[in-house]
N, C-alpha and C positions, 0 to 999 in steps of 0.2 A: 574522428571525434565520436565519443560515446554519447548516445542519445540519453539524456537525463531522465526522460519519462520511462524508458525501458529499464534503466538502472533502478529507479525508484520502485517500479512494479515488481521487478525481479527480487529486490530486497524484501519488500512487503510480503510477497507470496512465499518466498523460500524461508524467511526468518520468522514470520508471524502468522500468516494465514494457513499455510500448509499443515502446521502442527496443531492448529486449533481444533476443538472438538467438532465444529461444523462451520460452514460459511455463514449460515444464518446467525449462529452464536457470535461469531467474530463481528458481523455487522451490528448486531444488537449491542454488544459490549463496547463498541467503538463509535456508536451514534451515526452510522452511515447506512445506506440502503444495501440490501443483499445484492441487488443488481450491480452495484458498484464493485462488490467483492468478486462477482462473476466476471465483470469486465477486466479486472486486474488479473484474475486467473487465466482468462482467455488470451489476454495480451502476452502472458508468459508462455503458455502452452502452445500458442499458434504463432508466436514471434511476430505479433502485430503491434502497432503503436496505440497506446491509450494515453491520452493527455489527462492525467489525474489533476483535478482542480485543486488549487491551493487550499480552498476551504475544506475539502475532503481530507487532504493530507494533514491539515491543522487539527481536525476532529480526531483523527487516528492518533496523532502525536499527543494531544491533550489527554486522551483516554489512557495513554501509556506514560503520562506524566513526564514527557520529554518535549523540549522546544523543537520547532522545525529546524532551526540552525544546528542544534546538537544532532538531530536525526540525520541531516545531510552530511555533517562532519563524520558521522560514524562509518560512512562508507566512501569517504574521500571527495565529497562535493562541497 
């Protein structure tokens, strides 16, 4: 069984965060704390679990003008 949190963090990091101009800019533009972006990055790079709060995921999705359900559908959840 695929860990949903890992899949979400991997997607966020590889598709959105990694190519952004900086972690701070991503956080600011998406209404979240920079420490949250670091947690997502650390989870991916160190292959550890980070349980991303639904509120945080919702803020990121709202900033991207996408619903959480569409976000999850975009990579098979």
